N, C-alpha and C positions, 0 to 999 in steps of 0.2 A: 726558684717554683721549677718543679719537676715538667718536663714536655712530654708531650705526645703526638705521635701522627699517626693519622686514620684515612688510609684511601678510601674513597667511595663516601666522605664524611659530610655529604650534602642532602643526604635523605635515608630513609630508612634506618637501618641497625646501624650505619654508620654515623647516622645525625645523632642517636640515640648515645654510641658511645661518648660523641663529642660533648654532648650536653652531658651526660657523667661524670664525665672526666673532668670538667671544666668545672664542675660542681663539687669535685674532689680535689683543686686546687691545682690543676695541671695547666699549664700553658698548651697550645693545639698549634699542630701544622696541619690542613684540612689539603687533601689531595682528591679533585675531580676534573672530570673533563670540560663541565660549563662554567665560565667567570663570573656572569651574575650570581648562581646561584652559590658560588663558592662565597662571594662579597653579601649574599644576604646572610648565608649561614654564619659567618666571621663577625657579621654586625652587630646581631642578636647574641653572641659568645660575648665580643668587648662589650656590648653592654653591663654585661654581668661581673666586669670587671679581668677578665683575662686577657693577655696577650695572644694574638692569634694570628697567623702566617698562611697564605694560600699560595698554594702551586697548582697551576692548570697543567692537567698532565693526562693522557691517554696511555692508559697501561698498556694499549695495544700495539701502540708504538714506541720502538726501541729505544730511541734518542728520549722521550720524555720518562721513559722507567728510567734511564741512567740517570737525567737530571736528579728524580727523587731519591734515587741512591744515594749522588753527591751530596745531599743534603743529609740523610741519614751517616754519611761519612764524615761529616763536618764536625771535629774534634771542638769547637769553641763554641757549638751549639749542639750541646748533645741532647739526644733523644732518648729517654727513659723508658716509654713503653709506645710499640709500634702493634696497630691494628690492621691487618690484612684485609681488610674489607671487600674491596672491590668486586665486582661481579654480576653477572645475570642471565635469563632463564633462556633457555636453547630450543628451537623447534625445527632444525634440521635432523634428518635419519641419518644413524650411524653408517646406512648403506649408500646416501646419497652420493650422487659422483660430486657432485660441488662440494668441497670441505672449508669452503672459504671461513662459515660460521663458525667450524670446531676449531679453526685454527687462530680466529682472533678469542675464543673462549679460552682456547690451551695460554697462549699470551697474556692474556688477563689472570686468567685463576689461577695458574700454574706457576709459569715463567716468572712472572711479575713476583709474586708471592716467595720465589726463589731468589731471585735476584736481589729485592729489598730485605730479606732476613738475613740474606750473607751480608749485606753493606751493613747492619746495625750491630751485628756480633761482635766484630772486633772492639770498637768501643762502649759496649756493653762489658765486655771479659775484661779489659781494661780498668774499668772503673768498678768490676764485683758485684754488679747489678745490672736487672734489667728484666723487662716482659714482652713477650711477643705472642699477641692472639691474632688467628689465623679462624676465618669463619669459615665452617664447613657446613655440613646439612647433614639432617636423620636422611636425607634422600641419599646421602652415599652409601648407606646400608641395603640399598633395594638396586636392582637392575635394570636401571629404567631409562638408560643412554646416556649421553656423553656428560651431561650435568651431574647425573649422580657417580660417575665414573670419576670426574674432576673431584669431587668432594669427597670421594674415597681417599685418594689420593692426597688431598689436603689433611684428612686426620691423620693418615698412616706417616706422613713425613713428619706433621707436627709430633706425634708419638717418638717417631725415630729421633727428631733435633732435639726434643726435650730430655733423651738420653744420651744422646753424644755431649747437652750441657751441662748434664747435672754433675752439680759440686763446682759450678763455675758463679753462683748467683744469678743467673738466669733461665728465667722459667719460659715454659712455651703450653700455650693451652688453645686446645681445637675446641670452639663452639661448634655444637651441632642443632640447629634450630629447628623445629617443624615449621610449620605455617605461622607467619608474624604478620599481624597487620601493617603493611607498607605498601606503597605504592608497586615494590617490586613485582605481586603478582597481576597486576591491572598491564604495566609493562610485560609480562610474558603472554597475556591474554588468559588467565588463568580465570575461570570464574569462580568468585569468591563462596557464592552459593551453593557450590557443590562440594562444601566442603563444611562437615560437621563443625558447629559450634565449638564443641568441646575441644577442637584440635588446634584453635585459634591461640596465640600466643600474644602479649601486649610487647613490645620493642624495649618499653625502658623497664619493664620487669626481667626480660630476659638480660638485658645488659647488665643489670643490677647482680643478677645471679652469677653472671659469665665472671665479673670483677672478681666476685668472693671467691670463686673458684680459682679465678690467677693469683688472686693473694694468698691462696693455701697451697701453691703449686701444683694445681693438680692439670694433668697433660690433657684431660678430655672433661667438657661441662654440658651437660644435657640438662636442659632446661624442665622442670616441673618432673614431679612423680608419674604423669600419665606418659610423659615422654620417654621417659629412664624405662617405663614398664614396656612401652612400645618397643624401645631399643633393645632390651633384655629380649624377647621375645624374637626379633629380627636376626638375631645374633645366634639365638639356639635351633630355631625351628630346622627343620631340612629345608637343606635351600631348594630342591623343588616346590615347595611350598611358598619358600620367598619369590620364587620364579613366578608364582601363580599370583600372589597378590599384584607385583610389579605389572603383568600384563594386565590386571582388572584396572590397575589405576590409568595405566597408559592407552586402556580403551574408553575410560570416562574422559581423560582429558580430550581425546580427538573428539570425542562428540561434542565438547564444549566448543573446540576449537572451529568444529563444522557449521554451527548453530549462526 
């Protein structure tokens, strides 16, 4: 059976990836910080006949990241598909003197992604096949703070890695979701009612589309025609206009947090 490792695999998009991959016949390695949630998620997948391994790890902790990397390097238990999904929203302003939250975000969503991808690639290269999916965001096309900057990095990194690995049998896909019905927004204190219904996506549909794009070797996966259209305009509008849109969204978010 092929094996997939999913970071942040207990909730939201990560859990949707785990369900979808289990349905496609993958055994799973789930990585998250909370042991009881990992075990609950694993039990549900095992009930469907899949083998599920759990790794309790905080990807802001470099020792924990190395433990996950060691699992990815284990040639006796190869990982065929890596989903770098772990992440969280940020509230700290870029100009704030305290950069602790920024440091943690970079460790989880940049450094861990880089380390884990580098760990899995040699085995994939030797076997001549493998897939890496990195969860970025349409927010990476808007200048709205560190989260956007990080997700822009994830997108460009994924495209760069895809180019570097061309011809090896390994594909790399950056998933650029918009607003998805998960607990991410509650944790980030984003009021869902402030976002138009037409912009909300279902996590299972999003993941199904991404897996199809990954199977086709696409470097970028953007869900639905409406987000593809939005992404097109964000790429082609004058940057002053894009910055104006970002300021308006940020003002709306600040008003939401103040309520």
